[in-house]
N, C-alpha and C positions, 0 to 999 in steps of 0.2 A: 806141737799140734799143727797139722796142716789145715789150710782153709777149706771149707766145704766146696764141693764141685759146683754148687749152684752159684757161688760168687763169680767164678770164671765165666759161667754161662750168662749171668746177668751183665757182666762187664762186656762180653762179646756182643750181646744184643744191643746194649746202649751204644757201643761204638758203631754198630751197623746202622742204627737209627740216625746217629749223627751224620754218618757218611751219606745215607740216602737224602737226608735233609739238605746237606750241602750240595749234593748233585742236582737236586730240584732247584735250589737257589741258582746254581750255575746255569742250568737250562733256561730258567726264567730270564736271566740277564742276557744270555746269548740270543734268545728269541726276541726280546724287546729291542736289543741292539740291532738285529737284522731288520726288524720291522721299521725302526726309526731311520735306518740307513736307506732303505729302499722306498718306503711309502711317500715321502715328500716329493719324489720325482716321478711318481706314477700318475696315471689319469684318475685313479681313485681319489687322490688328494684334491684335484680340481673340482670334483663332484661330490665331496663329502657332505655330511648332514649340516655342519655349521656354515659352510659356504652357501648352501642352498637356502637354509633357513634365514640367515642374516646376510643379505647381499652386500651390506656395507663392510662386512668382515672379509669378503673375497679378495680385495686388493692386498690386504695384510697377509692372508694365508698363501697367496700365490707369489708373494715377493720372494725373490731368489735369496735374499739375505736371511729371511725367516726359514726358508727351506734348508739353507746351509747350516743354520744354527741347530735345527732339529736333527739334521744328518750328523752334526758334530756330537750331539747328545747320544745318538745311536753308536757312534764310534767309542764314546766314553763307556757306554754300557757293554759293548763288545770287549773292550780292554779289561774292564772289571771282571767280566765273566771268565775270560781266558786266564787272568791272574789268579782268580780264585780256584779255577780248575787246576792250575799248576800247583797251588798251595795244597789242594786236596791230595794230589799224587805225591807231592814232596813230603807230606806229613805222615803218610802211611809207613808203617814199620815193615822192613823187609822180612819175608817169611822164609825159614829154612825148609829143607825137605823133611826134616824131623818134626816140624810143627804140623805138617799136613796129616790128615787122618788116612789110615791105610784103606785101600780100596777093597 
């Protein structure tokens, strides 16, 4: 007895949802990584809400070591996003020409 066709469709839909979820996760990590890499060295960082609201916090936020640490976190996020992206592509099963639906 062969499995019903709906089982294959359900499996394909579930795999598609997992793929989309992982790609959104990768996009999030890449975006956060790029922001943390660039923002500490921009003028936005000097005039952000916390530096304006609490002037005693400004020397800490403008310290180059703090900016470097935040940039390092951005680098870690970028690496995590790229690694996860490569895992997404590496885990996909190769498809044959016979698996593709006819046009």
